C-alpha positions in Angstrom: -18.0 -11.4 123.3 -19.1 -7.9 123.3 -22.3 -6.9 125.0 -25.4 -7.6 122.6 -23.1 -9.4 120.0 -23.0 -13.1 119.3 -20.0 -14.4 117.5 -20.7 -18.1 117.5 -21.2 -19.6 114.1 -24.9 -20.3 112.9 -24.0 -23.5 111.2 -21.7 -26.5 112.5 -19.5 -26.8 109.5 -18.0 -23.2 110.2 -16.4 -24.5 113.4 -14.0 -26.8 111.5 -14.1 -26.2 107.7 -11.3 -28.9 107.1 -13.3 -31.6 109.0 -16.5 -30.6 107.3 -14.9 -30.9 104.0 -13.5 -34.3 104.8 -17.0 -35.6 105.9 -18.5 -34.3 102.7 -15.9 -36.1 100.6 -16.7 -39.4 102.2 -20.5 -39.3 101.4 -20.2 -39.9 97.5 -18.1 -43.0 98.1 -20.8 -44.3 100.4 -23.6 -44.3 97.7 -24.2 -47.8 96.3 -26.2 -48.3 93.1 -28.5 -51.2 92.6 -26.4 -52.9 89.9 -23.5 -53.1 92.4 -25.5 -54.5 95.3 -28.6 -56.1 94.1 -30.6 -53.8 96.1 -33.9 -52.2 95.0 -32.7 -48.6 94.9 -29.6 -46.4 95.3 -28.7 -46.3 99.1 -25.9 -45.3 101.5 -23.7 -48.4 102.6 -22.7 -47.2 106.2 -23.1 -43.5 106.7 -26.7 -43.6 107.3 -26.3 -45.1 110.8 -24.7 -41.9 112.2 -26.6 -39.7 114.4 -25.8 -36.1 115.7 -26.6 -35.0 119.0 -26.7 -31.3 120.6 -24.1 -30.4 123.1 -25.1 -30.4 126.8 -25.8 -27.0 128.1 -27.3 -27.5 131.6 -24.1 -26.4 133.2 -24.1 -23.0 131.6 -26.1 -19.9 133.1 -29.6 -19.7 131.3 -28.6 -16.3 129.8 -25.6 -17.8 128.0 -27.7 -21.0 127.0 -30.0 -18.5 125.2 -26.9 -17.0 123.3 -25.8 -20.6 122.0 -29.4 -21.4 121.0 -30.0 -18.2 119.4 -26.9 -18.8 117.2 -27.3 -22.5 116.2 -31.0 -23.3 116.5 -34.0 -22.4 114.4 -36.0 -20.7 117.4 -38.8 -19.8 115.1 -39.6 -23.3 114.1 -39.2 -24.5 117.6 -41.5 -21.9 119.1 -44.1 -22.7 116.3 -44.1 -26.6 116.7 -44.1 -26.1 120.6 -47.0 -23.7 120.6 -49.0 -26.2 118.5 -48.1 -29.0 120.8 -46.4 -31.1 118.2 -42.8 -30.7 119.7 -41.6 -31.4 123.2 -45.0 -31.7 124.8 -44.2 -34.9 126.5 -42.1 -34.3 129.7 -41.1 -38.0 130.1 -39.2 -37.8 126.8 -35.9 -36.0 126.0 -36.3 -32.5 124.4 -35.4 -32.0 120.8 -34.2 -28.9 119.1 -34.2 -27.8 115.4 -30.8 -26.9 113.9 -30.7 -24.0 111.4 -30.8 -25.2 107.9 -30.4 -23.5 104.6 -33.7 -22.6 102.8 -32.6 -22.9 99.2 -35.3 -25.5 98.0 -32.9 -28.5 99.1 -33.8 -28.2 102.8 -35.1 -31.6 103.1 -31.7 -33.2 102.0 -29.9 -30.6 104.0 -31.9 -31.5 107.2 -31.5 -35.3 106.8 -27.6 -34.9 106.1 -27.4 -32.6 109.2 -29.2 -35.0 111.4 -26.7 -37.8 110.4 -23.4 -36.1 109.9 -23.6 -32.5 111.0 -23.0 -31.2 107.4 -25.6 -30.1 104.9 -26.1 -31.7 101.4 -23.9 -28.9 99.9 -22.4 -31.1 97.2 -26.0 -32.2 96.3 -24.9 -35.9 96.7 -28.2 -37.0 98.3 -30.2 -34.7 95.9 -28.4 -36.4 92.8 -29.1 -39.8 94.5 -32.7 -39.2 94.9 -32.9 -38.0 91.2 -30.9 -40.9 90.2 -33.6 -43.4 91.9 -36.3 -41.7 89.9 -34.5 -41.6 86.6 -32.5 -44.9 86.6 -34.4 -47.5 88.6 -37.8 -49.3 88.2 -40.1 -46.8 90.0 -43.3 -49.0 89.5 -43.7 -49.6 93.2 -43.2 -46.0 94.0 -45.8 -44.8 91.7 -48.3 -47.4 92.9 -47.7 -46.0 96.6 -47.8 -42.4 95.2 -51.2 -43.1 93.6 -52.5 -44.9 96.6 -51.6 -42.1 98.9 -53.2 -39.4 96.6 -56.5 -41.2 96.3 -56.7 -41.2 100.1 -56.1 -37.5 100.4 -58.9 -34.9 100.8 -58.3 -33.5 97.3 -59.8 -36.8 96.0 -62.1 -38.1 98.8 -63.9 -34.7 99.2 -64.1 -33.6 95.5 -64.7 -36.9 93.7 -61.6 -36.0 91.4 -60.8 -38.7 88.9 -57.4 -39.2 87.1 -56.8 -40.7 83.7 -53.5 -42.6 82.9 -52.3 -39.6 81.3 -53.0 -37.4 84.3 -51.1 -39.9 86.6 -48.0 -39.8 84.2 -48.1 -36.0 84.2 -48.0 -36.0 88.0 -45.1 -38.3 88.1 -43.3 -36.4 85.7 -43.6 -33.3 88.0 -42.2 -35.5 91.0 -39.1 -36.5 88.9 -38.5 -33.0 87.5 -38.9 -31.5 91.1 -35.9 -33.8 92.4 -33.6 -32.3 89.8 -30.2 -31.1 91.1 -30.2 -28.3 88.4 -31.0 -24.8 89.6 -34.7 -23.9 89.5 -36.5 -20.7 88.0 -38.9 -20.3 90.8 -36.9 -18.0 93.1 -35.3 -20.7 95.0 -32.0 -22.3 94.0 -33.8 -25.8 93.8 -37.4 -27.0 93.4 -39.1 -27.8 97.0 -39.7 -31.4 97.5 -42.8 -33.4 98.5 -43.7 -36.2 100.7 -43.1 -38.8 98.1 -39.5 -37.6 98.0 -39.4 -38.0 101.7 -40.6 -41.6 101.3 -37.9 -42.3 98.7 -35.4 -40.8 100.8 -36.0 -43.1 103.7 -35.5 -45.9 101.2 -32.1 -44.4 100.3 -31.1 -44.1 103.8 -32.5 -47.5 104.7 -33.8 -45.7 107.8 -37.4 -44.5 108.9 -38.1 -40.7 108.8 -40.4 -39.2 111.1 -41.6 -35.6 110.3 -43.0 -33.3 113.1 -45.3 -30.8 111.6 -48.4 -28.9 112.1 -51.6 -30.4 110.5 -52.6 -27.1 108.8 -50.9 -24.4 106.7 -51.4 -21.3 108.7 -51.5 -17.6 107.8 -48.1 -15.8 108.4 -50.0 -12.7 109.4 -52.8 -14.1 111.6 -51.9 -17.6 112.4 -55.3 -19.0 111.2 -55.7 -22.2 109.2 -55.5 -21.9 105.5 -55.3 -25.5 104.2 -54.7 -29.0 105.3 -50.9 -30.1 105.4 -50.3 -33.9 105.3 -46.4 -33.9 105.4 -46.2 -34.8 109.1 -46.0 -38.5 110.0 -44.1 -41.6 109.6 -42.1 -42.8 106.4 -40.9 -46.4 106.6 -38.3 -47.7 104.0 -40.8 -50.3 102.8 -38.9 -51.2 99.6 -36.4 -52.9 101.8 -36.7 -55.8 104.4 -36.6 -54.5 107.8 -33.5 -56.6 108.6 -31.8 -54.5 106.0 -32.6 -51.1 107.7 -31.4 -49.2 110.6 -34.3 -48.9 113.2 -33.5 -45.6 114.8 -35.4 -42.9 112.8 -34.3 -39.5 111.5 -36.6 -36.9 113.0 -37.2 -33.8 110.9 -39.1 -30.7 111.9 -41.4 -29.0 109.2 -42.8 -25.5 109.5 -43.5 -22.7 107.0 -42.4 -24.8 104.0 -39.0 -25.5 105.5 -37.4 -28.6 107.0 -34.9 -28.8 109.8 -33.2 -31.7 111.7 -34.7 -32.2 115.3 -31.9 -33.5 117.3 -31.8 -34.5 121.0 -29.8 -32.7 123.7 -26.8 -34.6 125.2 -27.4 -34.7 129.0 -27.7 -37.1 131.8 -31.3 -36.4 132.7 -33.9 -39.2 133.5 -35.9 -38.5 130.3 -36.3 -41.2 127.6 -34.6 -40.8 124.3 -37.6 -41.3 122.1 -40.2 -39.6 119.9 -44.0 -39.9 120.3 -45.9 -41.6 117.7 -49.1 -39.7 118.5 -50.1 -36.1 118.9 -52.2 -34.6 121.7 -55.6 -33.4 120.9 -58.1 -31.3 123.1 -59.4 -34.8 124.3 -57.0 -37.8 124.0 -54.6 -38.3 121.2 -54.3 -39.1 117.6 -51.7 -41.6 116.0 -49.1 -40.2 113.5 -49.9 -41.2 110.0 -47.9 -43.9 108.3 -47.5 -42.6 104.8 -47.6 -44.5 101.5 -49.0 -47.8 102.8 -50.8 -49.8 100.1 -54.4 -50.8 100.9 -53.4 -54.5 101.7 -50.7 -53.1 104.3 -53.2 -50.9 106.3 -54.2 -53.8 108.6 -50.6 -54.6 109.1 -49.6 -51.1 110.2 -48.8 -52.1 113.9 -46.6 -55.0 112.7 -44.8 -52.8 110.3 -44.1 -50.1 112.9 -42.6 -52.8 115.2 -40.5 -54.3 112.3 -38.9 -51.0 111.2 -38.8 -49.1 114.6 -37.9 -49.9 118.2 -41.2 -49.3 119.8 -41.9 -48.6 123.5 -44.9 -47.8 125.5 -45.0 -44.9 128.0 -47.8 -44.0 130.3 -48.6 -40.3 130.1 -51.3 -38.0 131.3 -53.3 -36.4 128.6 -53.3 -32.7 128.3 -56.0 -30.7 130.2 -57.3 -33.8 132.1 -56.1 -36.5 134.5 -56.7 -39.6 132.3 -53.5 -41.7 131.9 -52.7 -42.9 128.4 -50.3 -45.6 127.1 -48.3 -43.8 124.5 -46.3 -45.5 121.6 -42.9 -43.9 121.0 -39.9 -44.8 118.8 -36.5 -45.0 120.5 -34.0 -42.6 119.1 -30.3 -43.2 118.7 -27.6 -41.6 120.8 -25.0 -39.3 119.4 -22.5 -41.8 117.7 -20.3 -39.8 115.5 -16.5 -40.7 115.5 -14.2 -38.0 116.9 -12.9 -37.3 113.2 -16.6 -36.6 112.0 -18.1 -34.9 115.0 -18.4 -31.3 114.4 -20.5 -30.8 117.5 -17.3 -31.3 119.5 -15.6 -28.4 117.7 -18.6 -26.4 118.1 -18.3 -27.1 121.9 -14.8 -25.7 122.0 -16.1 -22.5 120.4 -19.0 -22.2 122.8 -16.5 -22.8 125.9 -14.3 -20.0 124.6 -17.2 -17.8 124.1 -18.4 -18.5 127.6 -15.1 -17.2 128.9 -15.5 -14.0 127.0 -19.0 -13.7 128.0 -18.2 -13.9 131.7 -15.3 -11.4 131.3 -17.7 -9.0 129.6 -20.3 -9.4 132.3 -17.7 -8.9 135.1 -16.6 -5.7 133.3 -20.2 -4.5 132.9 -20.8 -5.1 136.7 -17.5 -3.2 137.7 -18.5 -0.3 135.5 -22.0 0.2 137.3 -22.2 2.7 140.3 -21.2 1.2 143.6 -24.4 0.1 145.5 -24.6 -0.8 149.2 -24.3 -4.5 149.7 -27.3 -6.4 150.2 -28.5 -7.2 153.8 -27.4 -10.5 155.1 -27.6 -12.2 158.6 -23.8 -12.2 158.5 -23.9 -8.5 158.7 -25.6 -8.3 162.2 -23.6 -7.3 165.0 -24.4 -10.0 167.5 -21.9 -11.1 170.1 -21.8 -14.5 171.7 -22.5 -13.0 175.2 -25.8 -13.6 176.9 -28.1 -10.5 177.7 -27.5 -9.1 181.2 -31.2 -9.2 181.9 -32.0 -12.1 184.2 -33.6 -15.2 182.4 -33.3 -13.5 179.1 -31.9 -16.0 176.6 -31.0 -13.5 173.7 -27.5 -12.3 172.8 -26.2 -8.8 172.9 -24.9 -6.7 170.1 -22.0 -4.3 170.0 -24.7 -1.4 169.8 -26.7 -2.5 172.8 -24.4 -4.3 175.2 -24.8 -5.5 177.8 -28.4 -6.1 176.7 -30.0 -7.6 173.7 -31.9 -5.4 171.2 -35.3 -6.1 172.9 -34.3 -5.6 176.4 -32.3 -2.4 175.3 -35.4 -1.0 173.7 -37.5 -1.7 177.0 -34.9 0.1 179.0 -34.8 2.9 176.7 -38.5 3.5 177.0 -38.4 3.5 180.7 -35.5 5.7 181.3 -36.9 8.8 179.5 -35.4 8.1 176.2 -31.8 7.8 177.4 -29.6 5.0 176.2 -26.0 4.0 176.0 -24.9 3.4 172.5 -21.2 2.8 171.6 -20.1 4.5 175.0 -21.9 7.9 174.2 -24.8 8.9 176.3 -27.5 10.2 173.6 -31.1 11.7 174.5 -34.0 11.5 172.1 -34.6 14.8 170.5 -31.0 16.1 171.1 -29.6 18.4 168.6 
């Protein structure tokens, strides 16, 4: 690796193109339609249970870790969410990092696919499945939840806005069109998706989705708040019985209108593999919102969370004060991809190869620098294991001051008019 250059791939699939293609070819065969299963919507049969995990990096020097992270992670999203205390604020839990994800309007499906399989939704299998649910199944329950969510939003509660039946139909038509797998005309390849699409996706995957996001849209220039942002929170696959679902959630980050998978790092540290279900505030915490609950389900929120997630309680100290809080968190799955599907293992081989080159380049750069005197160390002292000749002195002599120690040598030098014996040569202070 040449100095200043980073040759590591920015996406996992590049580390083994053949394996990536084989994974992508398996996904369409895993999609089950309602007519074949009796289920409420199209869904994945088994591949939704997979989870990707970031390679362990704690054995690499910090400088090389930065090289790897700059290559494969979305460092801008990570910095933004960490700065707003939405990500990695709890030291008791394992750190999560966002993988780079294409920003072509299909980033929600790319992010979900990467979290499970390490490949993006390049063939639009998830996108087509999402569109199929909206076009080919009875969407009455989705519509009802969509309306209930919208009526609770600030747009309605603070303005007194009222919708007619025609207005609701127009809104739903937009939701269906946005999910189209056909190229968009808005500058992106596809139309960006909204929170209702996340909820439908959680039902396709039969797996909860937790989105970590700031609560406001911020100015790209100043960082100041522009408008509320409601995409962050918990999406439960409520169209299914909890017993039919996989209870370890997908975790996605959302920043600057872009989704990316937030995956844990594979290491042996003591931290717990879980995601907080609260966000810190200046004083105390606030719970993550559970999206698309009907009014009758609101009082049952705690039960629903326990039904669809593995909930644990962790004592944490609040930010900025010493009060201890009992925090609820959802356990996360370990990396469980089989070898023939695990692109992260292929990426690790490339990382190890680049690390060898990085070390060689570093050694060559060091050798090319001007020679400097070696740093001082105790081993360079010229002490000899012979006691000082001065009676009752416990110090050792050196080759320069024998038969006395340095302290006695300097005292004798001061009392003999500046004459001292050094290395067998008699020298006098001030001698030319």
